[in-house]
Backbone as CSV, one residue per row, in Angstrom:
resi,resn,N_x,N_y,N_z,CA_x,CA_y,CA_z,C_x,C_y,C_z
1,MET,0.846,-1.127,-0.117,-0.084,0.027,0.034,0.873,1.219,-0.087
2,GLY,1.366,1.544,-1.149,2.821,2.530,-1.253,2.533,4.015,-1.018
3,PHE,1.057,4.127,-0.569,0.614,5.500,-0.584,1.087,6.234,0.892
4,PHE,1.537,5.557,1.700,1.661,5.854,3.312,2.877,6.377,3.288
5,MET,2.944,7.492,4.172,4.059,8.519,4.100,4.446,8.492,5.752
6,ARG,5.405,7.825,6.455,5.730,7.786,7.817,5.819,9.199,8.320
7,SER,6.259,10.087,7.663,6.222,11.602,8.148,5.016,12.045,8.570
8,SER,3.808,11.503,7.829,2.612,11.999,8.177,2.091,11.719,9.653
9,LEU,2.873,10.600,10.271,2.309,10.523,11.678,2.614,11.505,12.635
10,ALA,3.677,12.240,12.341,4.036,13.167,13.094,2.907,14.456,12.965
11,ARG,2.460,14.755,11.796,1.393,15.769,11.443,-0.053,15.233,11.761
12,LEU,-0.503,14.094,12.433,-1.712,13.747,12.558,-2.289,14.845,13.336
13,PRO,-3.757,15.101,13.012,-4.442,15.942,14.233,-4.785,15.063,15.370
14,SER,-4.832,15.504,16.389,-5.023,14.781,17.766,-6.635,14.844,18.040
15,GLY,-7.233,13.684,18.155,-8.728,13.986,18.705,-9.792,13.987,17.301
16,ARG,-10.610,14.814,17.719,-11.796,15.097,16.547,-11.173,15.793,15.521
17,THR,-11.890,15.335,14.413,-11.618,16.051,12.955,-12.862,15.923,12.033
18,PHE,-12.571,16.598,10.812,-13.736,16.486,9.964,-13.067,16.419,8.751
19,LEU,-12.195,15.175,8.287,-11.481,15.214,7.027,-11.993,14.071,6.057
20,ALA,-11.988,14.526,4.764,-12.413,13.755,3.818,-11.421,12.345,3.757
21,GLY,-11.977,11.419,3.564,-11.042,10.110,3.358,-11.910,9.279,2.396
22,LYS,-10.954,7.993,2.142,-11.382,7.086,1.462,-10.773,5.809,2.106
23,ILE,-11.653,4.723,1.810,-11.639,3.516,2.348,-11.231,2.519,0.958
24,VAL,-9.990,1.941,0.777,-9.502,1.412,-0.198,-9.703,-0.151,0.085
25,PHE,-10.083,-1.185,-0.881,-9.947,-2.570,-0.266,-10.136,-3.465,-1.788
26,ALA,-9.956,-4.735,-1.491,-10.296,-5.674,-2.759,-9.005,-5.266,-3.747
27,ASN,-7.815,-5.077,-3.260,-6.867,-4.875,-4.285,-6.730,-3.650,-4.788
28,LYS,-7.537,-2.786,-4.151,-7.496,-1.243,-4.533,-8.461,-1.269,-5.469
29,ARG,-9.660,-2.160,-5.904,-10.298,-2.136,-7.081,-11.660,-1.516,-6.319
30,CYS,-11.879,-1.416,-5.031,-13.072,-0.841,-4.269,-12.739,0.335,-3.589
31,VAL,-13.363,1.461,-3.534,-12.979,2.633,-2.903,-14.195,3.324,-2.419
32,LEU,-14.535,3.611,-1.288,-15.386,4.176,-0.521,-14.980,5.660,0.128
33,ASP,-15.985,6.527,-0.406,-15.810,7.880,0.279,-16.094,8.017,1.756
34,CYS,-15.505,8.617,2.397,-15.783,8.796,3.641,-15.467,9.939,4.732
35,THR,-15.747,10.382,6.056,-15.539,11.262,6.430,-14.975,10.535,7.811
36,VAL,-13.546,11.307,8.116,-12.694,10.679,9.182,-13.103,11.751,10.444
37,ARG,-13.724,11.136,11.292,-14.182,12.192,12.527,-13.086,11.981,13.700
38,GLU,-12.575,10.993,13.757,-11.462,11.167,14.923,-10.203,10.367,14.430
39,LEU,-8.924,10.876,14.684,-7.610,10.347,14.058,-6.669,10.538,14.853
40,SER,-5.743,9.459,15.129,-4.724,9.587,16.381,-3.600,8.742,15.649
41,ARG,-2.461,8.408,16.215,-1.598,7.515,15.987,-2.055,6.085,16.002
42,GLU,-2.750,5.542,16.857,-3.298,4.269,17.091,-4.767,3.875,16.741
43,ARG,-5.555,5.037,16.406,-6.958,4.738,16.096,-7.436,5.797,15.292
44,ALA,-8.814,5.515,14.684,-9.582,6.274,13.885,-10.877,6.046,13.871
45,VAL,-11.895,7.088,13.723,-13.258,6.807,13.523,-13.661,7.293,12.291
46,VAL,-14.611,6.552,11.630,-14.718,6.910,10.190,-16.280,6.637,10.053
47,GLU,-16.993,7.758,9.324,-18.364,7.735,8.908,-18.518,7.226,7.536
48,LEU,-19.575,6.788,7.045,-19.685,6.492,5.852,-21.475,6.178,5.630
49,PRO,-21.797,6.177,4.225,-23.177,5.995,4.319,-23.725,4.381,4.592
50,ASN,-22.804,3.409,4.732,-23.149,2.201,5.019,-21.867,1.369,5.146
51,THR,-21.807,0.429,6.382,-20.459,0.078,6.548,-20.585,-1.498,6.282
52,THR,-21.520,-2.108,5.709,-21.786,-3.417,5.477,-20.765,-3.925,4.479
53,LEU,-20.382,-3.284,3.714,-19.259,-3.706,2.648,-17.880,-3.725,2.969
54,VAL,-17.486,-3.127,4.010,-16.443,-2.809,4.593,-15.974,-4.016,4.953
55,PRO,-14.454,-4.564,4.756,-14.071,-5.643,5.087,-13.282,-5.252,6.551
56,THR,-12.676,-6.450,7.266,-12.076,-6.173,8.511,-10.949,-5.445,8.326
57,ILE,-10.016,-5.884,7.333,-8.751,-5.050,6.921,-8.847,-4.192,5.782
58,LEU,-8.694,-2.814,6.052,-8.623,-1.917,4.851,-7.320,-0.840,4.762
59,GLU,-7.480,-0.101,3.758,-6.535,1.026,3.833,-7.458,2.186,3.954
60,LEU,-6.909,3.282,4.922,-7.709,4.407,5.149,-6.740,5.560,4.381
61,ARG,-7.194,6.150,3.563,-6.432,7.245,2.860,-7.250,8.364,3.222
62,VAL,-6.132,9.537,3.714,-6.486,10.800,3.759,-5.773,11.944,3.177
63,PRO,-6.201,12.234,1.981,-5.651,12.886,0.804,-5.184,14.293,1.299
64,SER,-5.782,15.082,2.348,-5.236,16.334,2.862,-4.105,16.172,3.637
65,LEU,-3.704,14.975,4.227,-2.393,14.716,4.919,-1.625,14.014,4.143
66,SER,-1.778,13.726,2.712,-1.027,13.009,1.974,-0.617,11.707,2.747
67,ALA,-1.515,10.958,3.288,-1.524,9.570,4.151,-2.117,8.598,3.837
68,SER,-1.657,7.470,4.283,-2.476,6.091,4.000,-2.219,5.249,4.917
69,TYR,-3.217,4.607,5.548,-2.680,3.924,6.738,-3.526,2.552,6.720
70,VAL,-2.820,1.205,7.089,-3.480,0.016,6.904,-4.191,-0.087,8.299
71,CYS,-5.474,-0.675,8.192,-6.301,-0.394,9.542,-7.189,-1.666,9.705
72,GLU,-7.442,-1.986,11.009,-8.396,-2.813,11.156,-9.439,-2.768,11.841
73,VAL,-10.769,-2.945,11.427,-12.047,-2.622,11.987,-12.215,-3.406,13.468
74,THR,-12.467,-2.342,14.469,-12.652,-3.079,15.793,-13.982,-3.121,15.943
75,SER,-14.780,-2.236,15.489,-16.111,-2.414,15.891,-17.131,-1.472,14.670
76,ARG,-18.310,-1.684,14.480,-18.898,-1.253,13.583,-20.578,-0.856,14.008
77,SER,-21.015,0.199,13.525,-22.478,0.421,13.448,-22.731,0.486,12.138
78,LEU,-24.044,0.962,11.841,-24.434,1.010,10.486,-23.844,2.129,9.409
79,TYR,-23.582,3.336,10.465,-22.799,4.284,9.679,-21.308,4.685,10.046
80,GLU,-20.787,3.995,10.915,-19.549,4.337,11.530,-18.696,3.012,11.747
81,ILE,-17.335,3.191,11.536,-16.519,2.143,11.968,-15.438,2.684,12.807
82,ARG,-14.822,1.961,13.816,-13.760,2.286,14.591,-12.752,1.405,13.897
83,LEU,-11.536,2.240,13.897,-10.337,1.358,13.457,-9.242,1.448,14.230
84,THR,-8.421,0.390,14.372,-6.984,0.263,14.799,-5.783,0.521,13.588
85,ILE,-5.201,1.360,13.808,-4.014,1.633,12.800,-2.911,0.773,13.097
86,LEU,-2.722,-0.006,12.128,-1.775,-1.264,12.182,-0.325,-0.564,11.735
87,ASN,-0.033,0.357,10.925,1.420,0.661,10.566,1.623,1.889,11.176
């Protein structure tokens, strides 16, 4: 997932955010737009219209930070997923 830039970890906004994001999976064939509501070095909270298609392991891209993170879904509701950042 070559989009990840380690230097972006130092620039992460701490706590609540309102950033445009993309959830990428299925060998980059599927991309869902989302809103990143919380972001830290260890976790993220993401809102999207429907979470049923989202797999357990995914890539979260945040274009405004020029960053990408490999994540694992730790919990989900119909419109929100909570992620642990693995890289």
